[in-house]
C-alpha positions as a printed Julia matrix, in Angstrom:
280×3 Matrix{Float64}:
  -92.49  -78.51   90.05
  -92.69  -77.87   93.8
  -95.8   -76.55   95.52
  -93.99  -73.28   96.2
  -93.16  -72.93   92.51
  -96.76  -73.64   91.58
  -98.03  -70.97   93.96
  -95.56  -68.45   92.54
  -96.6   -69.35   88.99
 -100.25  -68.85   89.82
  -99.56  -65.66   91.74
  -97.83  -63.86   88.88
 -100.87  -63.62   86.57
 -102.99  -62.52   89.55
 -100.56  -59.79   90.57
 -100.23  -58.66   86.95
 -104.01  -58.54   86.49
 -104.51  -56.58   89.72
 -101.74  -54.1    88.9
 -103.1   -53.59   85.39
 -106.63  -53.04   86.68
 -105.46  -50.55   89.32
 -103.4   -48.61   86.79
 -106.22  -48.42   84.25
 -108.73  -47.4    86.92
 -106.54  -44.62   88.34
 -105.83  -43.26   84.87
 -109.52  -43.35   83.97
 -110.57  -41.66   87.22
 -108.03  -38.85   86.87
 -108.9   -38.2    83.23
 -112.66  -38.35   83.85
 -112.43  -36.05   86.87
 -110.48  -33.46   84.89
 -113.02  -33.54   82.05
 -116.02  -33.34   84.38
 -114.61  -30.44   86.4
 -113.74  -28.57   83.21
 -117.2   -29.1    81.74
 -118.79  -28.15   85.06
 -117.1   -24.73   85.08
 -117.65  -24.27   81.34
 -121.39  -24.96   81.45
 -121.95  -22.6    84.38
 -120.11  -19.82   82.54
 -121.55  -20.55   79.09
 -125.19  -20.51   80.25
 -124.61  -17.81   82.88
 -126.35  -19.91   85.49
 -127.45  -18.37   88.76
 -124.62  -18.94   91.25
 -127.17  -19.21   94.07
 -128.47  -22.43   92.49
 -125.61  -23.67   90.3
 -122.62  -24.33   92.54
 -119.19  -24.81   91.02
 -116.52  -27.24   92.32
 -114.93  -24.55   94.46
 -118.25  -23.83   96.19
 -118.74  -27.56   96.87
 -115.23  -27.78   98.33
 -115.95  -24.83  100.59
 -119.26  -26.37  101.71
 -117.5   -29.57  102.72
 -114.15  -28.31  104.01
 -113.83  -24.52  104.41
 -117.07  -23.07  105.76
 -117.59  -22.7   109.52
 -120.23  -25.46  109.39
 -118.16  -27.71  107.12
 -117.64  -30.42  109.73
 -121.37  -30.58  110.44
 -122.11  -30.62  106.71
 -119.71  -33.52  106.16
 -121.11  -35.52  109.07
 -124.66  -35.07  107.81
 -123.79  -36.09  104.25
 -121.63  -39.04  105.29
 -124.37  -40.32  107.57
 -126.84  -40.1   104.68
 -124.32  -41.78  102.39
 -123.99  -44.7   104.82
 -127.77  -45.21  104.81
 -127.94  -45.0   101.03
 -125.09  -47.42  100.42
 -126.56  -49.85  102.96
 -129.91  -49.73  101.17
 -128.19  -50.13   97.8
 -126.11  -53.09   99.02
 -129.16  -54.89  100.4
 -131.14  -54.32   97.22
 -128.21  -55.29   95.01
 -127.66  -58.54   96.91
 -131.34  -59.47   96.79
 -131.72  -58.51   93.12
 -128.6   -60.4    92.03
 -129.53  -63.51   94.04
 -133.02  -63.5    92.54
 -131.63  -62.96   89.02
 -129.18  -65.86   89.45
 -131.92  -68.18   90.7
 -134.25  -67.3    87.82
 -131.41  -67.53   85.28
 -130.56  -71.04   86.5
 -134.22  -72.02   86.18
 -134.28  -70.65   82.62
 -131.14  -72.54   81.64
 -132.38  -75.81   83.13
 -135.87  -75.5    81.64
 -136.68  -73.94   78.27
 -140.45  -73.96   78.94
 -139.91  -71.92   82.1
 -137.86  -69.4    80.15
 -140.41  -69.19   77.34
 -143.18  -68.59   79.85
 -141.47  -66.05   82.12
 -138.88  -64.17   80.04
 -141.52  -62.14   78.11
 -143.1   -61.15   81.43
 -139.72  -60.06   82.76
 -139.01  -57.99   79.66
 -142.45  -56.39   79.84
 -141.91  -55.39   83.47
 -138.49  -54.07   82.6
 -140.05  -51.62   80.14
 -142.04  -49.91   82.93
 -140.22  -46.71   84.01
 -138.88  -46.88   87.54
 -140.33  -43.47   88.38
 -143.8   -44.78   87.49
 -143.32  -48.03   89.4
 -141.87  -46.58   92.62
 -145.07  -44.95   94.0
 -146.93  -48.26   93.6
 -144.16  -50.15   95.39
 -144.22  -47.59   98.19
 -147.97  -48.07   98.5
 -147.51  -51.85   98.77
 -144.38  -52.03  100.95
 -144.74  -48.84  102.97
 -142.44  -45.89  103.52
 -139.4   -47.6   104.93
 -136.23  -49.56  104.21
 -138.19  -52.48  102.74
 -139.58  -50.3    99.94
 -136.09  -48.94   99.21
 -134.64  -52.45   99.03
 -137.44  -53.65   96.72
 -136.98  -50.7    94.35
 -133.22  -51.21   94.31
 -133.58  -54.95   93.82
 -135.84  -54.43   90.81
 -133.3   -52.05   89.25
 -130.64  -54.75   89.6
 -132.74  -57.79   88.73
 -133.57  -57.29   85.05
 -130.15  -56.45   83.55
 -128.53  -59.09   85.76
 -131.02  -61.7    84.59
 -130.26  -61.15   80.91
 -126.49  -61.14   81.43
 -126.52  -64.23   83.62
 -128.66  -66.26   81.21
 -126.19  -65.44   78.43
 -123.27  -66.21   80.71
 -124.64  -69.57   81.85
 -125.29  -70.56   78.25
 -121.74  -69.62   77.23
 -120.39  -72.78   78.9
 -118.3   -74.84   76.44
 -120.24  -77.82   75.14
 -117.14  -80.02   75.22
 -116.66  -79.48   78.93
 -120.33  -80.17   79.6
 -120.18  -83.37   77.53
 -117.13  -84.5    79.48
 -118.93  -84.05   82.81
 -121.95  -85.96   81.48
 -119.7   -88.74   80.16
 -118.35  -89.21   83.68
 -121.84  -89.61   85.1
 -122.66  -86.01   85.95
 -126.21  -84.71   85.71
 -127.56  -81.25   84.85
 -126.79  -79.81   88.28
 -123.23  -81.12   88.15
 -122.76  -79.49   84.74
 -124.23  -76.31   86.18
 -121.88  -76.31   89.17
 -118.69  -77.39   87.43
 -119.05  -75.79   83.99
 -121.86  -73.26   83.64
 -121.37  -71.24   86.83
 -117.61  -70.68   86.3
 -118.36  -69.69   82.69
 -120.92  -67.17   83.95
 -118.45  -65.32   86.2
 -117.53  -62.71   83.53
 -121.25  -62.04   82.96
 -121.76  -61.7    86.73
 -119.11  -59.0    86.91
 -120.44  -57.24   83.8
 -123.79  -57.14   85.6
 -122.13  -55.83   88.75
 -120.4   -52.98   86.91
 -123.69  -51.85   85.38
 -126.03  -52.7    88.25
 -124.11  -51.21   91.19
 -124.51  -47.6    89.96
 -128.14  -48.43   89.11
 -128.65  -49.76   92.64
 -127.35  -46.49   94.08
 -129.66  -44.44   91.85
 -132.61  -46.66   92.77
 -131.87  -46.24   96.47
 -131.63  -42.46   96.07
 -134.96  -42.3    94.23
 -136.74  -44.48   96.77
 -135.28  -42.49   99.69
 -136.34  -39.24   98.02
 -139.92  -40.5    97.73
 -140.38  -42.92  100.6
 -138.16  -42.52  103.65
 -136.83  -40.02  106.16
 -133.25  -41.28  105.98
 -130.47  -41.56  103.46
 -128.85  -39.21  101.02
 -131.96  -39.1    98.82
 -134.04  -37.72  101.69
 -131.22  -35.34  102.63
 -131.12  -33.96   99.09
 -134.88  -33.5    99.08
 -134.76  -31.62  102.37
 -131.83  -29.48  101.21
 -133.75  -28.53   98.07
 -136.84  -27.6   100.07
 -134.78  -25.36  102.39
 -132.85  -23.78   99.47
 -129.6   -25.34  100.67
 -128.29  -25.79   97.15
 -124.75  -26.24   98.39
 -125.98  -29.31  100.26
 -127.64  -30.66   97.12
 -124.51  -30.26   94.99
 -122.23  -31.61   97.7
 -124.47  -34.67   98.12
 -124.38  -35.31   94.37
 -120.58  -35.05   94.28
 -120.18  -37.37   97.27
 -122.5   -40.05   95.87
 -120.74  -39.9    92.49
 -117.35  -40.27   94.19
 -118.63  -43.21   96.22
 -120.03  -44.86   93.08
 -116.68  -44.47   91.32
 -114.88  -46.09   94.26
 -117.35  -48.98   94.33
 -117.01  -49.44   90.57
 -113.23  -49.6    90.95
 -113.52  -52.15   93.77
 -115.78  -54.31   91.6
 -113.23  -54.14   88.8
 -110.46  -55.19   91.18
 -112.5   -58.11   92.47
 -113.25  -59.1    88.88
 -109.56  -59.23   88.05
 -108.8   -61.38   91.11
 -111.72  -63.79   90.75
 -111.42  -64.33   86.99
 -107.72  -65.09   87.19
 -108.34  -67.7    89.88
 -111.7   -69.18   88.97
 -112.9   -67.84   85.64
 -112.75  -69.33   82.15
 -109.7   -69.06   79.92
 -108.93  -65.48   78.79
 -109.78  -66.34   75.18
 -113.37  -67.0    76.19
 -114.02  -63.96   78.37
 -115.01  -61.75   75.48
């Protein structure tokens, strides 16, 4: 077969996987949005909530697009969103890198895992709300504290998933690498890491929204920037439209990021991941 034919053959599964992922994501987003908006209106009416505090979707739309100050409102929220997503991205990157490094150490050394995994699980059981003030005290009221809080949110679930993913490498493939003179690090690079790609993306799908929530919480408590701080200030000044609009915007951004992660997962796993029968 020619090189062009090979490229076409490889491209078809990739295009099919991407198209399938996009279709499923769009369908899920549309259905979920319809359900959420319906429940939103229903709960406000059912509990007869105060319209000064409980804003419905129409009020949020007006706050962002129809009111005289709508352009200023959008600029303020989008600027806060940029800060929050930047903080979340930094914390997610640091937390995932740390989790991958520790997971590799666990896989290469059982004694290290037996010594440190119980400590990690114990720390994971501490509520983030209780841990955040201590982290702020240690790291100060600034971007560093936000990144540390976000990184901790990401680290623990990623660690568990990556350890499982690294250990899911097929023994036959590892034995083949060893038979050809490869050592533990060669097995890790050629067999274990590709086998862990599905686990990495499972971690990303669960950790990215957690990273955003962690950044919001830390900004609410520790900084004077970001959407978390903006929501706190809006609440203190009784700008409930700003609070609801900020919540809607951060949820929409999280949905978009989740969809992008899913698209990247489809592309990467088709090209570099294990066989579909082993992706579970």
